[in-house]
C-alpha positions as semicolon CSV with decimal commas, in nm:
position;residue;x (nm);y (nm);z (nm)
1;M;3,806;3,312;-4,146
2;T;3,700;3,581;-4,397
3;D;3,449;3,853;-4,308
4;D;3,190;3,703;-4,543
5;L;3,232;3,363;-4,379
6;L;3,207;3,522;-4,036
7;V;2,881;3,693;-4,132
8;E;2,749;3,363;-4,267
9;K;2,842;3,185;-3,944
10;V;2,686;3,463;-3,736
11;R;2,361;3,432;-3,931
12;E;2,367;3,053;-3,900
13;I;2,425;3,057;-3,523
14;G;2,183;3,346;-3,469
15;S;1,913;3,161;-3,660
16;S;1,966;2,847;-3,450
17;L;1,928;3,067;-3,139
18;G;1,590;3,188;-3,266
19;M;1,692;3,534;-3,392
20;S;1,472;3,669;-3,669
21;P;1,626;3,773;-4,007
22;L;1,559;4,139;-3,922
23;S;1,737;4,107;-3,587
24;L;2,030;3,938;-3,759
25;D;2,054;4,217;-4,017
26;K;2,066;4,476;-3,738
27;A;2,324;4,274;-3,542
28;V;2,548;4,231;-3,847
29;A;2,527;4,602;-3,922
30;K;2,595;4,694;-3,561
31;H;2,898;4,465;-3,523
32;K;3,050;4,501;-3,870
33;D;3,370;4,641;-3,714
34;D;3,403;4,374;-3,443
35;M;3,241;4,078;-3,618
36;R;3,496;3,829;-3,490
37;T;3,429;3,925;-3,126
38;Y;3,055;3,915;-3,185
39;Y;3,088;3,574;-3,352
40;R;3,274;3,434;-3,046
41;K;3,013;3,582;-2,813
42;L;2,728;3,437;-3,018
43;K;2,901;3,102;-3,043
44;K;2,941;3,094;-2,664
45;R;2,568;3,157;-2,622
46;W;2,498;2,876;-2,867
47;E;2,725;2,634;-2,678
48;I;2,557;2,719;-2,345
49;A;2,213;2,677;-2,502
50;N;2,317;2,341;-2,645
51;K;2,445;2,220;-2,310
52;H;2,119;2,325;-2,149
53;L;1,921;2,136;-2,414
54;E;2,136;1,828;-2,367
55;S;2,088;1,851;-1,991
56;E;1,711;1,887;-2,028
57;H;1,706;1,596;-2,273
58;S;1,903;1,383;-2,027
59;K;1,664;1,474;-1,748
60;R;1,361;1,388;-1,961
61;W;1,518;1,060;-2,068
62;F;1,604;0,970;-1,707
63;N;1,252;1,057;-1,588
64;Q;1,096;0,855;-1,868
65;E;1,317;0,555;-1,792
66;S;1,238;0,585;-1,421
67;L;0,866;0,586;-1,497
68;K;0,906;0,283;-1,725
69;S;1,107;0,102;-1,458
70;S;0,851;0,186;-1,191
71;A;0,568;0,065;-1,415
72;R;0,754;-0,260;-1,484
73;H;0,819;-0,309;-1,113
74;T;0,454;-0,244;-1,027
75;K;0,338;-0,484;-1,298
76;E;0,579;-0,756;-1,182
77;K;0,474;-0,704;-0,821
78;D;0,104;-0,727;-0,913
79;E;0,161;-1,040;-1,123
80;N;0,358;-1,201;-0,842
81;Y;0,082;-1,124;-0,593
82;R;-0,182;-1,267;-0,828
83;R;0,022;-1,588;-0,843
84;I;0,039;-1,597;-0,462
85;L;-0,339;-1,554;-0,438
86;A;-0,397;-1,826;-0,700
87;D;-0,166;-2,065;-0,514
88;R;-0,354;-2,000;-0,190
89;Q;-0,689;-2,074;-0,354
90;R;-0,564;-2,423;-0,440
91;L;-0,484;-2,503;-0,075
92;P;-0,732;-2,656;0,173
93;L;-0,891;-2,396;0,401
94;S;-0,738;-2,556;0,711
95;V;-0,388;-2,526;0,563
96;R;-0,444;-2,162;0,465
97;L;-0,567;-2,074;0,813
98;Q;-0,276;-2,245;0,986
99;S;-0,029;-2,086;0,743
100;A;-0,173;-1,736;0,795
101;F;-0,145;-1,741;1,173
102;A;0,198;-1,908;1,164
103;K;0,324;-1,642;0,926
104;K;0,181;-1,364;1,144
105;E;0,373;-1,496;1,444
106;L;0,689;-1,540;1,240
107;L;0,677;-1,189;1,097
108;E;0,613;-1,026;1,432
109;S;0,881;-1,226;1,612
110;R;1,143;-1,153;1,347
111;L;1,044;-0,788;1,334
112;K;1,119;-0,760;1,706
113;S;1,460;-0,923;1,669
114;P;1,740;-0,662;1,708
115;S;1,968;-0,866;1,484
116;L;1,750;-0,807;1,178
117;D;1,670;-0,488;0,994
118;G;1,341;-0,400;0,833
119;N;1,468;-0,450;0,479
120;V;1,532;-0,825;0,498
121;G;1,265;-1,045;0,345
122;V;1,119;-1,346;0,519
123;N;1,025;-1,508;0,191
124;A;0,904;-1,424;-0,158
125;E;0,576;-1,287;-0,028
126;G;0,713;-0,973;0,134
127;A;0,953;-0,800;0,367
128;I;0,973;-0,848;0,740
129;G;0,820;-0,517;0,836
130;P;0,541;-0,299;0,699
131;V;0,617;-0,034;0,438
132;G;0,814;0,251;0,591
133;Y;0,916;0,062;0,905
134;R;1,280;0,079;1,011
135;A;1,436;-0,152;1,269
136;D;1,618;0,147;1,421
137;G;1,292;0,344;1,447
138;P;1,030;0,314;1,725
139;P;1,127;0,075;2,010
140;E;0,804;-0,126;1,968
141;P;0,739;-0,235;1,607
142;P;0,377;-0,240;1,489
143;T;0,185;-0,566;1,510
144;I;-0,042;-0,730;1,254
145;D;-0,382;-0,653;1,401
146;V;-0,613;-0,947;1,323
147;E;-0,768;-0,995;1,667
148;L;-1,118;-0,903;1,551
149;H;-1,092;-1,152;1,263
150;K;-0,951;-1,411;1,501
151;I;-1,254;-1,380;1,732
152;V;-1,496;-1,419;1,440
153;I;-1,302;-1,712;1,291
154;T;-1,288;-1,886;1,630
155;K;-1,664;-1,859;1,674
156;H;-1,729;-1,985;1,321
157;L;-1,496;-2,277;1,391
158;E;-1,692;-2,356;1,705
159;S;-2,013;-2,354;1,497
160;I;-1,856;-2,602;1,255
161;E;-1,742;-2,820;1,544
162;R;-2,089;-2,803;1,701
163;A;-2,251;-2,914;1,374
164;I;-2,010;-3,211;1,355
165;D;-2,073;-3,294;1,721
166;A;-2,450;-3,286;1,661
167;Y;-2,409;-3,516;1,361
168;Q;-2,226;-3,761;1,589
169;G;-2,493;-3,733;1,853
170;L;-2,265;-3,565;2,105
171;C;-2,496;-3,264;2,145
172;P;-2,851;-3,172;2,044
173;A;-2,903;-3,076;1,680
174;G;-3,106;-2,779;1,566
175;P;-3,097;-2,403;1,625
176;L;-2,923;-2,245;1,922
177;T;-3,114;-2,212;2,246
178;E;-3,162;-1,865;2,393
179;K;-2,893;-1,945;2,649
180;Q;-2,649;-2,049;2,376
181;K;-2,728;-1,732;2,184
182;D;-2,654;-1,522;2,491
183;E;-2,327;-1,706;2,550
184;L;-2,223;-1,662;2,186
185;L;-2,311;-1,293;2,187
186;W;-2,122;-1,232;2,511
187;S;-1,814;-1,408;2,370
188;L;-1,821;-1,170;2,074
189;A;-1,720;-0,869;2,285
190;G;-1,516;-0,636;2,066
191;V;-1,694;-0,734;1,746
192;P;-1,908;-0,447;1,606
193;S;-2,281;-0,508;1,620
194;E;-2,320;-0,479;1,242
195;V;-2,059;-0,753;1,195
196;V;-2,233;-0,978;1,449
197;A;-2,569;-0,931;1,274
198;R;-2,415;-0,996;0,931
199;D;-2,178;-1,285;1,006
200;F;-2,374;-1,484;1,265
201;P;-2,711;-1,572;1,111
202;E;-2,762;-1,842;1,378
203;L;-2,844;-1,558;1,619
204;S;-3,124;-1,442;1,387
205;W;-3,083;-1,084;1,512
206;G;-3,040;-0,760;1,322
207;Q;-2,793;-0,495;1,430
208;R;-3,039;-0,317;1,658
209;S;-3,143;-0,645;1,822
210;V;-2,778;-0,732;1,885
211;E;-2,728;-0,399;2,064
212;I;-3,046;-0,444;2,271
213;H;-2,946;-0,797;2,376
214;R;-2,598;-0,677;2,468
215;G;-2,749;-0,416;2,696
216;K;-2,977;-0,673;2,864
217;L;-2,692;-0,921;2,915
218;A;-2,467;-0,652;3,061
219;E;-2,742;-0,547;3,299
220;K;-2,779;-0,907;3,423
221;K;-2,404;-0,926;3,482
222;G;-2,397;-0,593;3,659
223;V;-2,170;-0,417;3,409
224;V;-2,209;-0,143;3,152
225;V;-2,101;-0,213;2,795
226;S;-2,107;-0,034;2,464
227;P;-2,404;-0,169;2,265
228;K;-2,204;-0,137;1,945
229;T;-1,895;-0,332;2,057
230;G;-1,994;-0,520;2,373
231;L;-1,684;-0,389;2,549
232;E;-1,712;-0,271;2,906
233;K;-1,720;0,102;2,963
234;D;-1,494;0,266;3,220
């Protein structure tokens, strides 16, 4: 390679590395006696810079693809869940209720099985365990806590049954007696007073009235309860 060609190559590589024309003029003048060595040194810098750019480009591409994949997965998961919800809406309420409690028992029983790990799915609606749970983790896997809902649902079911019984003449129709109200309130121990006031209009009590009645009932029974929950205090 001739000296003129070397200088041309040096200027070309230097320019691609971001060197200004003035800096290139000074470099060419400074290395006029060892231009070939300077060219190899500059070329090496250019190769390293190119590899770095390629690496950064690869990283950006990988990150972008990962984000796209994650977005697609989230979208598919959301769409699948919407389909599950739509399918449930088409089922009779009795079937949905039976299915929900049966699935709860199935999930909890399989989660406790030592022969299964937490990554195996029961069906298309989800994995055996909650997010982050590992079968080789804590000795007692977490449960699906629906006891409060179960109490409320049970009492609503009893109200439905009572209305049907009254229609058949098996029990008196009309609003609850004071005794029936007391019995219903006492059976709702564990249910917050605001939930009782909101979800049981047959009591015709606001939150404060619920708490007052709980206190009076507890006093009659010789126990002390929390007005807000109806649970006995230690």
